[in-house]
C-alpha positions in Angstrom: 107.6 68.3 122.9 109.4 67.3 119.9 111.6 64.3 120.1 114.8 64.3 118.1 114.9 62.1 115.0 117.8 62.2 112.6 116.5 62.7 109.1 119.7 62.5 107.1 120.3 64.6 104.0 122.7 63.7 101.1 124.1 65.8 98.3 124.3 69.6 97.8 121.7 71.9 96.5 123.4 74.8 94.7 121.3 77.9 95.5 122.5 81.4 96.0 123.6 82.4 99.5 122.0 85.3 101.4 123.3 87.8 103.9 122.0 88.1 107.5 120.9 91.5 108.6 119.3 92.9 111.8 115.8 91.6 112.2 112.6 93.6 112.4 110.1 93.1 115.2 107.7 90.2 114.6 104.0 90.2 114.4 102.0 87.5 116.2 100.3 85.3 113.5 99.4 81.6 113.8 102.1 80.5 111.3 105.2 81.9 109.7 104.8 85.4 108.4 107.4 88.0 107.6 108.9 89.6 110.7 109.2 92.9 108.8 109.1 94.4 105.4 110.1 92.1 102.6 113.4 93.3 101.0 113.5 93.6 97.2 114.6 90.2 96.0 114.5 89.3 92.4 112.3 86.2 91.9 114.3 83.1 91.0 112.0 80.1 90.8 113.8 77.0 89.5 111.0 75.0 87.9 107.6 76.2 89.0 105.4 78.0 91.6 103.7 75.0 93.1 104.5 73.5 96.5 104.8 69.7 96.9 104.6 67.9 100.3 106.3 64.5 100.5 104.8 62.4 103.3 104.3 58.7 104.1 100.6 58.3 103.3 101.0 54.5 103.3 103.2 52.3 105.5 104.1 52.4 109.2 104.0 56.2 109.4 100.8 56.7 107.4 98.8 58.3 110.3 101.5 60.9 110.9 101.8 61.5 107.2 98.2 62.3 107.0 98.6 64.8 109.8 101.5 66.5 108.1 99.4 66.9 105.0 96.5 68.2 106.9 98.7 70.8 108.7 100.2 72.0 105.4 96.7 72.3 103.9 95.6 74.5 106.8 98.5 76.8 106.2 97.6 77.1 102.5 93.8 77.5 103.0 93.8 81.3 102.4 93.0 82.8 99.0 96.1 83.4 97.0 98.1 80.5 98.4 100.0 78.3 96.0 98.6 74.9 95.2 99.7 71.9 97.3 100.8 68.8 95.4 100.5 65.9 97.8 102.9 63.0 97.1 103.1 59.7 98.9 106.6 58.5 99.8 105.4 55.1 101.1 107.9 55.7 104.0 110.8 54.4 101.9 113.8 56.2 100.3 112.8 54.8 96.9 109.3 56.1 97.2 110.6 59.5 98.3 112.9 59.8 95.4 110.1 58.9 93.0 107.7 61.3 94.7 110.2 64.1 94.4 110.9 63.5 90.7 107.1 63.3 89.9 106.4 66.5 91.9 109.3 68.4 90.2 108.1 67.2 86.8 104.6 68.5 87.7 106.0 72.0 88.4 106.9 72.1 92.0 109.1 75.1 92.9 109.5 74.1 96.6 109.4 70.7 98.4 108.4 70.4 102.0 109.2 67.2 103.8 109.9 64.3 103.6 109.9 62.7 107.1 112.7 60.2 107.7 116.4 60.3 107.2 116.5 57.8 104.3 113.7 59.6 102.5 115.4 62.9 102.9 118.7 61.6 101.6 116.9 60.2 98.6 115.1 63.5 97.8 118.2 65.6 97.9 119.6 64.3 94.6 116.6 65.0 92.4 116.0 68.3 94.1 119.6 69.4 93.6 119.5 68.5 89.9 116.3 70.6 89.4 117.4 73.5 91.6 114.3 73.0 93.9 114.8 73.9 97.6 113.7 71.5 100.3 112.3 72.3 103.7 112.8 68.9 105.4 111.5 67.9 108.8 114.9 66.6 110.0 116.8 68.1 113.0 120.2 66.7 112.0 122.2 69.9 111.6 125.2 67.8 110.4 123.3 67.1 107.2 122.0 70.6 106.6 123.3 72.2 103.5 122.6 75.0 101.1 119.2 74.4 99.7 118.1 71.8 102.2 116.8 73.4 105.4 116.3 71.4 108.6 113.2 72.5 110.4 113.4 70.2 113.4 114.3 71.6 116.8 117.9 70.7 117.1 120.4 70.0 119.9 122.4 73.0 118.7 119.4 75.3 119.1 118.8 74.1 122.6 122.4 74.2 123.7 122.9 77.7 122.3 120.0 79.0 124.4 121.2 77.3 127.5 124.8 78.5 127.1 123.6 82.0 126.6 121.5 81.8 129.8 124.6 80.5 131.7 126.8 83.3 130.4 124.3 85.8 131.7 124.6 84.2 135.1 128.4 84.3 134.9 128.7 80.6 134.6 131.3 80.0 131.8 132.9 76.6 132.6 130.9 73.8 131.0 130.9 70.0 131.3 128.7 67.3 129.9 127.8 63.8 131.1 126.2 62.1 128.1 124.9 58.6 127.1 126.8 56.8 124.3 123.9 57.2 121.9 123.4 59.1 118.7 121.5 61.8 120.7 124.3 62.0 123.2 126.8 62.5 120.4 124.7 65.3 118.9 124.5 67.1 122.3 128.3 66.7 122.7 129.0 68.2 119.3 126.5 71.0 119.9 128.1 72.0 123.3 131.6 71.9 121.8 130.5 74.1 118.9 128.6 76.6 120.9 131.2 77.0 123.7 134.0 77.4 121.1 132.0 80.0 119.2 131.6 81.9 122.5 135.4 81.9 123.1 135.0 80.0 126.4 137.2 77.2 127.8 136.6 73.9 126.1 133.9 71.8 127.8 134.8 68.7 129.7 132.8 65.8 128.2 132.4 62.3 129.5 130.2 59.5 128.1 128.7 56.4 129.6 126.6 53.3 128.8 124.8 50.7 130.9 123.5 51.2 134.4 124.5 53.0 137.6 127.5 50.7 138.1 129.1 52.0 134.9 127.9 55.6 135.4 129.4 56.0 138.9 133.1 56.0 138.0 132.4 58.4 135.0 130.7 60.9 137.3 133.6 60.6 139.9 136.2 61.2 137.2 134.3 64.1 135.7 133.9 65.7 139.1 137.6 65.4 139.9 136.5 64.2 143.2 139.7 62.5 144.2 141.7 65.7 143.9 139.1 67.8 145.5 138.4 65.5 148.4 141.7 63.7 148.8 143.7 66.4 150.6 140.9 67.0 153.1 140.5 63.3 153.7 144.3 63.0 154.3 144.1 65.8 156.9 141.2 64.1 158.7 143.0 60.8 158.7 146.2 62.4 160.2 144.2 64.2 162.9 142.5 61.0 163.9 145.8 59.2 164.0 146.9 61.4 166.9 144.5 59.4 169.1 143.9 62.3 171.5 141.2 64.8 172.2 142.8 67.6 170.1 143.0 65.2 167.1 139.4 64.2 167.4 138.4 67.8 167.7 140.4 68.7 164.7 139.0 65.7 162.7 135.5 66.8 163.5 136.2 70.3 162.5 137.7 69.3 159.2 134.8 66.9 158.4 132.5 70.0 158.5 134.5 71.9 155.9 133.2 72.0 152.3 135.4 70.5 149.7 136.6 72.8 146.8 134.1 73.3 144.0 134.3 71.2 140.8 136.1 72.3 137.7 132.9 73.4 136.1 129.8 75.4 137.0 127.3 74.1 134.4 126.6 70.4 133.6 124.8 69.3 130.4 122.9 66.0 130.6 120.9 64.3 127.8 119.4 61.1 129.3 115.8 60.4 130.4 113.9 57.9 132.5 115.6 55.5 134.9 119.1 56.3 133.7 118.5 60.0 134.2 117.4 59.2 137.7 120.6 57.2 138.3 122.8 60.1 137.1 121.0 62.6 139.2 121.3 60.4 142.3 125.1 60.5 142.0 125.6 64.2 141.6 125.1 65.1 145.3 127.4 62.3 146.4 130.2 64.0 144.5 129.2 67.5 145.6 127.9 68.6 142.2 125.0 70.5 143.8 123.4 73.9 143.0 124.1 76.7 143.2 127.7 75.8 142.5 126.6 73.6 139.5 123.6 74.3 137.3 122.2 71.1 135.6 121.2 71.6 132.0 119.2 69.3 129.8 117.3 68.7 126.5 113.8 69.8 125.5 112.5 66.3 126.0 112.5 67.0 129.7 109.3 68.9 129.1 107.7 65.4 129.2 107.0 64.0 132.6 107.7 60.6 131.2 111.2 61.7 130.2 111.9 63.2 133.6 110.6 60.1 135.3 111.5 60.0 139.0 114.7 62.0 138.6 115.2 64.8 141.1 115.7 67.6 138.6 114.7 70.6 140.8 116.7 73.6 139.7 117.6 72.1 136.3 117.2 74.1 133.1 116.1 73.2 129.6 115.3 75.1 126.5 112.2 74.4 124.4 109.4 76.2 122.6 106.8 77.9 124.7 103.7 75.6 124.6 101.5 78.7 124.7 103.0 79.9 121.4 101.4 77.1 119.4 97.9 77.4 121.0 96.5 79.1 117.9 97.8 76.3 115.7 96.6 73.7 118.0 93.1 75.1 118.1 93.0 75.5 114.3 94.2 71.9 113.8 91.8 70.4 116.4 88.8 72.2 114.8 89.7 70.9 111.4 90.7 67.3 112.4 88.7 66.7 115.5 91.9 65.7 117.4 95.0 67.4 118.7 97.9 68.0 116.3 100.7 65.3 116.7 104.3 66.2 117.0 106.0 67.4 113.8 102.7 68.7 112.4 103.9 72.2 113.4 106.9 71.9 111.1 104.6 71.0 108.1 102.4 74.0 108.9 105.4 76.3 109.2 107.0 75.0 106.0 103.7 75.5 104.0 103.2 79.0 105.6 106.7 80.0 104.5 105.8 78.9 101.0 102.6 81.0 101.2 104.5 84.1 102.2 107.2 83.7 99.5 104.7 82.8 96.8 103.0 86.1 97.3 106.3 88.1 97.2 108.4 86.7 94.3 109.2 83.0 94.7 111.4 80.5 96.4 114.9 81.6 95.8 117.5 81.1 98.5 117.7 84.8 99.1 114.0 84.9 99.6 113.9 81.8 101.9 116.8 83.2 103.9 115.1 86.6 104.4 117.0 88.3 107.3 113.8 89.2 109.1 113.0 85.5 109.6 109.5 84.2 110.3 107.1 84.0 113.2 106.4 80.3 113.3 104.1 78.0 115.3 106.9 77.4 117.9 108.3 80.9 117.9 110.6 83.0 115.7 112.8 81.2 113.3 115.2 82.1 110.4 116.6 80.0 107.6 120.4 80.2 107.1 122.4 79.9 103.9 124.1 76.7 105.1 120.7 74.9 105.7 120.6 75.5 109.4 117.8 77.2 111.2 118.0 79.7 114.0 115.2 79.5 116.5 114.0 81.5 119.5 113.4 79.1 122.4 112.0 79.7 125.9 114.0 78.8 129.0 112.4 76.5 131.6 113.4 75.6 135.2 112.2 72.3 136.7 110.7 73.1 140.1 108.9 71.1 142.7 105.6 71.3 140.9 107.0 70.8 137.4 108.7 73.0 134.8 108.2 76.7 134.9 109.1 79.1 132.1 111.6 81.6 133.6 112.5 83.4 130.4 110.2 83.7 127.5 111.2 82.9 123.9 112.7 86.0 122.2 110.5 87.6 119.7 113.3 88.8 117.4 116.6 87.5 116.0 118.8 90.1 117.7 118.6 88.4 121.1 121.7 86.4 122.1 121.2 82.7 122.3 119.3 82.2 119.1 
């Protein structure tokens, strides 16, 4: 499970754009390899053939930084791989900028990393000036740009997969009930973008903060409960006001009638833990139950801690298939003596992409954006000209015994929802 961290990127890296063509079928390697034959792309390397990884080898994130370097080294262990220039950012923007400048001066043609938002923002300027592309570990798609690719698993990737699954089930009216947090805002923007691109009605989105006392009126408003329940309650009240047997019979009959369905059939949530439990406890009260409404959520629901005590049975989320990274996990554990931490998979993929391209001409934007994409640790992925990344994610349903994969991750880029 990869938690979302915003790794902000500043500036613009002016590299040539590339067209997207139908993908070829993938192979099944441990790290990113071409998903088909490499098209003829003239090599265009800005300053060198080396690869630099920028990681926090000192400071608060030093342990993770070491793991990122180790993963990248594993990807470049084969003969013929480019040299890996390891640079310490110290976990600060200033350190990242200095590391980038030193790496570029030493001949780096591609930068992988750095880790945090401030570091990534600081690296973009020197990289832009030198024409060196960056494969950062951010998942902030709002900061993706030509020449800076965001390898993190993003809200947009998750939402795109979920919306595609709902459309296949003829559920096309979307709503969202989201916390007033940075992550909630990102999920809101992703849902609006994806639904608009699919030419569907605009989603109804409400936000909340605080505990159940503040969440309750928001759920009631989103569900349009007053308008759905009001007319039926009025009829029941009128029947009881007759004060006779027929009125009581009619009132009992009306009380058994279902209220009209809500104005949406898919509901996106983004919370976790106790507040997720509070939200889920309110949904049945306002008749937001399956199968009329399918609850959708983020990849972090793969974690039992994130799900907490929430009753999520029947809810969907999109995430990488854990089995897809088994080869990488085994390889990393053998080398390090411990399991790979989160984000190490991105470092491995970035370095493996570098290995593939170094053997076929260099790190131009056209080469990086190869239409076939790559078979990465977490599944198929493809770099886009704007700095975004398309990913194939699996679809999971939370059942009584835990999450169950109900649709595998697609193995090529032609499948809807990537």
